[in-house]
N, C-alpha and C positions, 0 to 999 in steps of 0.2 A: 729417524733424525728428528731433533728437537730444535726449533727455532725460537730464539728470544727476541721478541719485538719490542723495541724500546722507543717510545715517542717522547720527545722533548720539546718543550715550549720555552722559548727564550723571552726575556723582557723585551719590550718593543725596541727594535732598532739594533739589537745586540747579537743577532744571530751570526753575522759575518765576522764580528769581533771574536766571539766564541770559537768559530771555525779556525781562526788564525791561532788562537791560543792552543786548541786541540791539536792542530797540525805540528806546532812547535813542541809541545810537551807531552801529549796524550796518544798520538797515533802510534809512534814507535813501540813503546812499552806494551800497549793494549794489543797491537797486531802481533807482536812477538810472542805473547802468551796465548791469545785466543785465535790467531790466524787472521786472515782477511775477512771483513765482514761479509755476511751472505748478501747484504744490500746496505747502502748508505744513500739517502735521498733527501732532498729539500722539498718541502711541501710547496705547491704552487698557490693553492687556495689560502694558506695560513703562512704569511711571510715571515713569521717568527718561529715556525715549527720545522723540525727535521726528524728523520726516522733512521735508526740504526737497527740492523738485524744481525744477529750472531747465530751461527749453527753449532750444534753440539751433537755428539753421538747419542747421548741420553742425559738424564738428570745427574748421575754421578760424574760425568765427564764435565758438565757445566759447574757443578759444585766445586770440583778439584781446580779447574781453570780460574774460576772467579776468586777462590781462595788464594791461589798463587799470585793473581794479579793484585790483590789487596796487600799482600805481603812484599811486593816489589817496591824497592826504593825509588826507581825511576817513575813508577805510576803514582806514588805518593807526592812527588814534586809536582806532577800535573795536578792532583787533587788540591793541593795547597793553592796553586795558581788559579784554578777553576774557582774555588771557594772565594778567593779574594777578588776575582773579577765579578762574580755574583750574577752572571748572565742567565742562568737557568731558573726558570720561574716554577716549572713543574715537570714531572717525569711520570709516564705511565708505562708499565711493563705488561707484556702478555706472553705467555709460553704456549706454543703450539707444536703439535706433532704431526709430521708428514705421514700420509697413508699410501 
């Protein structure tokens, strides 16, 4: 199994506002295509950080699902709203494989 760890840093004070937008526009299309996240957590030490982890069978499964998501019109609505809000300051991704 492949785990895609995505660490997001929001601009100060915007994490909860981002969560509201994500729940309204992003959660349904993303989980419809990718399934439920492996994990979705808020950082306690960093009040502007959150971590989303997605699981895939392998790299080909990840590539196919991510392509499908980016071609999805409902996901594009979320992307447009997310860009307009401008809450995400940075994103760090790490792919790991379970043993």
